N, C-alpha and C positions, 0 to 999 in steps of 0.2 A: 335213232331210227334211220335206216338206210333210205336213200332217195326213192327207190322203187316202192318200199313199204310206205313211205310218206305219201307218195302219189296215190297209192291204193287206198290209204286211209281217207283221202279226200274224195273218193268216188261216192257219188250220190245216186247214180243210175248205171245199171249194167244192162246193156243190150246184147242180144244174141242173134246170130243167124240161126236157122233151123236145120236145114239139110246139111249133113256133115258135121254139125255141132251138137244139137240135141239128138240127132240120129247118126247112124254110121254112113249116111250119104245115099243109102239104097232106099227105094220104096217099092212096094209090091203092087202090081196092077193086074187085076183079075180080067178074065175074058169079058166080063160084064162092064169093065171100065171102073171098077171100084178100087180105089187106092188105099193102101194101108202102110203105116210106118211103125217102127219099133222105138220106144222111148225107154230110157233107163230109170227105174224107180228112184235110185239114189240121187239122180240129178234133180228130180222133183222135190226131194227133201231139201236139197241145197237152195233151190229157188224159194221155197217156203221160208227158210231161215233168213235169207236175204230180206224178204218182205217183212218178216217179223222184226228185223233189226232196223227197219225204216229205210232200206235201200230200195229205190224204185227199180223195176224190172220191165224190160221190153223185149219183144221178139220182132225182128224185121226180116222178112223173107221175100225173095223174088218170086216164089211160087205160091199158089193158093192150095190149101188142103183142109178138108173138113176135120181130118185127124188132128192137125195142128190146132185148129180153133177149139176143138173139144179138150185136148190135153191142156192147153194154156188156160182155158176157162176153168178147168178142174183145179189148176194150181193157183188160180186167182191172179194171173198175170194181168195187170191193168192195161197194158199197151201192146196190142197185137196188130201188126201191120203185115198184110200178105199181098202178093201180087205187086210188089214194090219195084218200080223202075229206078227210083232215085233214093237210095238209102240215106244219104246225107240229109236231104230235104225231110225225109220221114223222121229222122232223129231230131233235127232242128225243130220240127213241129211239136214233138213230144217234150223236148227240153224247154221250149218256149211256154208250153202249157203248164209245166211243172216248176218253172223258175230255176231250172238247172242249166248251168253253162256247159258247153261242149267239153271244156277242160275237166269237168267234174264227172264225165261219162267214160265208161270203159265199153269196148265193143269186142265181141268174140266172133271170129270168122274162120273160114277155111279155104276160100277160093278167090279168084281174081275179082269177081264182082264186089267183094267185100273191101277191096283195097281203098277206094275213095273214103269210105266211112272209117276204116282203121287209121287212115291218115288225118282224120278230122277230130278224133277224140283224144282225151287226156291219157288214156292207157289203152294200148292195142294188144290184143291177145289172139294167138293162133292156137288151134287144136293140133295135137300131134300128127294127125292124118291130113293136115292142111297142105296145100301145094307149096312148093319151095319158095316161090316169090312172096307168098303171104308170111310163111315162117321166117324168112330172111328179114322182112320189114318189121315185124312185131316186137314190142317190148318184152313179151313173154310167150313161150310156147308150152302148153300143158304137157304133162307126162302121159296123160290118158288120151285116148282117141275119142273123137266125136261119137256119141252113142254108147260109150263105154266109161262114163264117169268124168268126162272133161268138164261138163257144166258144173258138177259138184266140186271139182278141184278149183275152179274159178271162184265159186261161191265161198268156199272155205278160205281161199287166199284173201279175198276182200274182207270177209268177217274177221279173220285173224289180224289183218292190218288195222282194222278199226277197234281191236281189243275185245271183240265179241266172241263169246263161246260158240263153237260150231259142233 
């Protein structure tokens, strides 16, 4: 087993940013102030498979969105943190409540606000459309862009490392 695969096999929690990771980074805002986002259905299947395999899942986002709350609730994501100013503290709270160490966590991000948390976890992952500073730091960069299957790619990578069918 390679070092990277071994580290992925030990992952017990995968946390994701939302904008630019679950989505392509764009959101639509109507004249009435209604926000909408686009999510990729295949990403949702990957999240459900992680949960089925006993891997905890969290989303930690700096923004608040009803669309995110609804989609993550549909997927039965147990840990949803929105409007977060300190992503490291948010992950530490989730990890503490679940008995999971930071080294057993992976985080998937795309932009500068994600760097402190990417530097804190056991496995750091950038999406293909992430900014250069994030991609340069991370252990792995997905082939797929955020909003276009990057989440599914990460889920399959973790499941494969754990010997789970995906």
